[in-house]
C-alpha angles and dihedrals in degrees: 000000000000095000092048092051091045090054089058104262119148117250091239090052092049090049091053093045092050094041094238138111125277092238091061093051091046092052091049094049092046092051090050092050092045103041106015133257098282093057091041090063091059132060115262119238109272132209116271143112112311117230111269095193113062125214095257089056093045088051093051090046091050093050087050089050091053091050115092113244090228087067088059096049099266121131096226129092098218140023125260114206088245096053093042091051092048093048090047093051091047095051109026095093092052089049090050099253105111089164090077091060091103097040111149131204089249092055090049088055092049094049094047093045091050089049096043092234117138110181091161092056102054114146124215133199134200124228120204108224120215118256 
């Protein structure tokens, strides 16, 4: 689009050649003229809720999720989302991540699912030892 416009073609002609609408070509050209070609090739930031939990806090949380609860003084072998959320809320400020103070069980599930970590779905096996 940008190259065709730069070569002198009309926006309507470019839209017909690329089988798209004129408004789309116009937005792309205006973005290139306003912000530059490099930025025009990418999507601009959009409105929306900003992330409350920064990457360092997520990393600390995920390392905590990969730690066995027994190593932290609990009786259980694996985390439940509820227990992990409560432990995180209770210890986040001491660790330097106050943004986790209002962490809910649902957010714990979302972070774990996005990271493909499932500490609450650990499977075990038994091995029969020879006599």
